[in-house]
N, C-alpha and C positions, 0 to 999 in steps of 0.2 A: 547517514550517521548524524545524530543530533546530540552532541555532548551536553551534559548538564540539563537535560530535558527529561521530565518524568513521562511515564507511559501515557497518561491522560492527555497531556499537551501534545505529545507526538501523534497521538491518534487524531486529535482535532486538526492538526496541521495536515496530516495525510488525507483526512476527509475533505478538507478544502481543496487540496491538490487534485484529488479524484474528481470532485465536482467540476473544477475548472477544466480539466482535460475533457470530461464528458460533454461540456457545454460548447466546445470549439471543434465542430466537424472540420475535417481536412478536405479542402476543395480539390477536385481532380482537374488538372489542367486540360483545357480545351473540351470541357464537359460541364454540363449543368449539375452533375452529381457530386456528392461528397462522401467521405468515409467517416463514420462515427467511430470514435476511439474510446475505449474504456480501459480501466486498469484495476487490478486487484493488488492490495498491499498487505503484507504481513508485518507486524511490529513486535519487537521484543526489547525488553529493558536489560541493562547491564547490572548484574548482581555482584556481590563481593567475591565470589569464587569463580566467576565467569572468565572465559577467555574468548577470543574472536570466534573460534569454531563453535563454542556452545551457544553464543548469542545468535550467530547466523543460523544454526540448526533450529533454534526455537522460532526465529523469524520465518524461516522456510516452512516450518510446520504450520504456522499461522497463515502463511500465504496459501498453502494447499487447502486449509480449511475455508478460506475465502473463495477459492475456486470451486470447491466441492459444494459450498452453500449457495452458489448462484453467480459467482463472479461479480465484477464491478463493485467491489466493496472493500472496506478496511477492516481488518481483524487483528486485534492485539493478541499477544500470547495468552494462553489459558492461565488463570490465576492459580 
């Protein structure tokens, strides 16, 4: 949740977060290996007639688009 933040700014923030997570592999203890972590993020904005359920539904739909389109990406809700 990012109150008082428009969709474009929230998308930029989420993209920075996604890149940061992808740039920090998690080392496996007692091993030379590491695990690369990626995330997909769906973003929705709050409109005048929205409630929590409707915003979360649109964010969830955007998340599934991100996963369907290749994962490891940020997808704002469809305009």
